[in-house]
N, C-alpha and C positions, 0 to 999 in steps of 0.2 A: 438923716440922710433918703433920699426916696431910692425908691425900688428901681428906676431906672439907672441912677446912679450908682448903687451897688452893683447892678449886673454888670456896669461897664469898668468898674473897678475890679472886678471879681475877673473879669473876658479880659484885661488887659494889663492887670499886675498882679492879682494873687494867683490865678490859675496857671499852669504851662499851657495853657492853650498856643500862644504862637508859637512854643519850642516843639509841640505835639506831632512826631513823625510821618502821623497821616495826616496834615493837614492839607499840604498840597495836593492831593486827591482823594480827600474826604467826600468830595461833594458828588463823584464818579463811583469811587469804591472804597472800601476797606476789608480789611482780612485781619484775622486773628488766628492763626493756624494753633496756638498753644488751647484755644476751646473745642477743638474737634472730640468729638465722643462715638461710640460705637453706633448711636441712635441720633438722628438728626431730623429738622423739619423744614421744609422749604415753601414761602409765601411771599405775597406781593403786598406792600400796603403802600399808603399816600403818605407824605409830611405835610406837604402843603400846594396848592394852586392843583391837584390834583395830579401832580408830577408822582409817577409810580418808584418805587424800590422793592428789589429781590431782597430778601433777606434769608439767612440761613442761619438756622438756630440749633442749639446742643439741646437734647432731651434733659440729659445730666445735670444741668444746671438747674433745672427746674423755676425758671424765668428771674434767675438771680445775678449776682456777679460769674462770668465768665457763659453766659448763654449765647450772645451773638457770635455767630464763626464769621462773617461776610457779608457786608449789604453793599447792592451794585443799583446804581441808578438804570432806570429802564428794564423790561423783561425779556429783552432780546436773548433767544439761546448761546447766541454767540459772545455775545458781552459777558454773559454768566460764566461762562467756560473758560474765558480768558483771566478771570477773577479766580477761580477757584483752581485752575491750574498754578497758581502763586501756592499753594500748598504743597509741601512736598508731599510725590508719590507715596511715599511708606506709610505716612499719615494715613491718604485717603484711603487708601486699600484696608484700613482698619474698620473702615465705617460698613456695618452690617446691614442697617436699614435705613430707609428715608421716607417719610410721611410728605404728601402731597396732595394736589388738588388735580383735576383732569387736563390740565394744560399740557401740550405737547411740547411746549418750549422748557418745562420744568424736567419733563421725561428724557429731552433729548440732554439736557445739561447734567442731570443725574447718572445717566448711561455713561457719559463719557469721561466725566470727572469721578465717578463712584462705583468704579466695575464691579466690586466685592459685594455691595448694595443691594436687599432686595427693597422694591419700588413697592410702596404700597399705598394706594389712593383710598383718602381720607373718608371714611363712608358716610361722615354728615354731609358731606360735598353732594354725595349719590341720594343721601334721601333728600338732601333740598332742589335736586331735580325732580324728584315726585312731588314734593309738597308746590313747586313750584306750576306743577301740571297741573294741580287740581285748581290752584288759585286761577289761571289763565282760563281755567272753565266757567268757573264761579264771577271772573269778569265779563266774560263773553254773554252769561246769562243777564248780568247785571245791566249791560248796555242794550241788552234785546228789551230788557224791561223799561228801559228809560226812553226809549225810542217810541214803544209802544205807548208808553205814558205820555210823552208829547202828544202822538198822533189823538189819542183821547182827549187831551187838554185844550188842543184845536177844535177837535170836532163840537166839545162842548160850549164852546165861546160860540161857535157857529151857530147853533142852536140856542144860545142866550139861556143856558142852565149852569147852575153850578159842578165843579167837576167834584167827584167824590172817588178817592184813589183806592177806598176799602182797608180797613184795619184789620189782622189777623188778630186771633186770642192771645195772644201776646204783646198786643200792642205795637207790631210794627206793620207798616206797608210794606208790599213785597220789593220795594227799592230798598228798604230799610231792612229787610232780612237778611238781601244779599248783601250790603254793606256791612252790616253788623255780624254778619256771620264768618269775618276774616280769621277770626284768630282761633274760634271753635274747631276749624278743619285744617288747624297745626296740630292739635291737639288728640293725645288718643281718647275713646270715647268714655275709658275709665276715669280720666282725670276731669269729666265734664262737670260743671257744676247744674244745679235743677234748672236755673233759667237757660243754661249754655243747649240742655238736654231737651227743654221744650221747644227752643228756636231748631233745631237740627231734625225734630221730628216735623215740623213744619216745612222748613229748607226741602225735605229730604223728598216729602211727600208730592212737592210740586215741581223737583226736578232729581228726578233716580237717577241721572246718568252723574249727576253729582255725587250721589251716595257712591255709586260705584266706583267711579274713582279717588274718592275718602277711603273705600276699604280698599282699594289696591296701595296707597302711599302706606297707611295703615299695616297691612300685609309685607310690605318691603321693610321697612324698620322693624318689623318682628323679627324677621331672617335675622337681623343683625345682634339683634338683643337676643334671642332665645336658642339661636344654634351657637355651639361649642364646637363643630367638628367642620370642616371646610370640605369634605367631600358631599357632607349632607346639607350645607349651606347651598353649594354648587346644584343639586338635586331640587333642592326649593327655588333657587333663582332660575331654572330651568321653569319649574311647575307658574311661577310668578308670570314669565313671560307668554306661557302660553294662557294664562287668564289675560293679559294684557291686551294680546291679538283676539281673543274672543271680546272684549269689551269694545273694541273699534273705537277708542277714544284716541285721536290722531296724535297728541299732546305726548301722551302715557306710550305710544308705539316709539316715538322718539326717544324718549327715555331709557326706553327697552333696547334701542338699538345701540344707546352711547353705552350701556352698562355691557350688552356683549360684547361689544369694542374693546372695551376695559376688563374683561370679567378676570384674566390673571392677576391684575395688580388690584382689583377688587375684593378680591377670594385671600390675597396673603395678610389682609384684616385679620382674618379668623387664627393666624399662627401666635401672636403676641398681644390680639384686640387694639394694636398702635392705631393711633388717630391725629390730626392736625391739630388736636384742641390747644396742645401748648404754645402752638405757633398763633393761632387765634386769638389765645391768652395773653400772649406777647404782645399782639398786636393792639390790642386794645391799651394795655400799657402805655405803648410808645403814643397812642391817640389821646388817653388822661395827660400825658406828659405834656404834650403838643398843647390841649387846652390852657394849661397853667399859663404857658409862653404866650397864650392868647394868639396863637397861629404862629409859623415859622418864617422870621424875616432874614437869617442869617442861617442858610443850612449848615455850614459848617460847624459855627459855636453848637448849634443845638444836636448835631450828631456828634463833637466831642463831649456834649453833655451826656448825650445817650451812652456813648461808648465808655465812659468813667462808672458809670452807673452798672451796665450790664455785660461790658468785654474787657 
C-alpha cells in the first residue's frame, strides 16, 4: 500500500476524524478547556501559505499531550478574545502567568481573558531587538562598502588598470569581512573561536561604532542572565538606557524606547525567570510535523492530527 492510500484509509476509515466534535470550526478555532494551567504561553505560527494562527499553550504539559489550550486563525485581538472566552471564567481565573512577545494584540487578549495573570514579555524577544539593531548597522556599513567598491571598479576600468580590492590579514576583503561577521555579532565574546576573535578585531578597528553597538547588545543580555533581583535589574536597565543615549546609535535608541514602554512586563521575567521558550519549541515541533506532510493541503486534517498528539 502506498503512503497516499494509507493516509486516505486513516483519514476516512480508521480514524474518528469525520466524527471529531471540533471539525466544523477547526480551521478557524479549537479550544480545550481541560488543558488550562497556571502558566501559559501565547505565540503565533504559520501552517501553510503564510496563514498565521495564534496558539495558546500550557507550560505544565512540557510540549506533550495536553499542551494545546486553543488555536485561533489570525492574530486579531477580538478573535482571540472571542475564542478564549469560551473557556469558563472560573478556569481562566486560575491562570497566574502568561508569557508573550511585545505584540499589543496579545497583551489585550491576555488582559481581557486572564485577569489574574501576570503578563511576562519574553526576554529573548527583547534581546533580539538589540541583535537586530547591531545587524542593521552592519548591513548599513556593508552597503556603503559595496557602493564604494563599485565606484572604484568603475574608476579602474576607466583608467584601464586592474582593480585590487585589498585583502586583510585573515584573507577577507572589507566586503567579505562585513558579510562574514554576521554570526560572531550574535555571540558573546567569550564564545568566539580564534578566527572569530581575529575577524572581530579587524572589524572593530575599522568600524568602532559597530563595536559600541555589539557591546550594548551584550550588556543587555548580561542584565537578563546575571541579575536575580528585579530592583537591581531595573537600575541596570536605566544605566543601559543612558549608555544608549550616549552612543548616538539611532537603531538602539528605538530599542531603548521600546523597552522603556514595556519595562513593567519585561521586569516580570525576574520573578520566576519565565520565558516563551516553550512556545517557540512547540512551534518548531509543529513545523517539523508540517515538513513530514510536505506542506499542509488539508488544514482541518492537519489540525486533527496535531490535536491528537498535543491536545
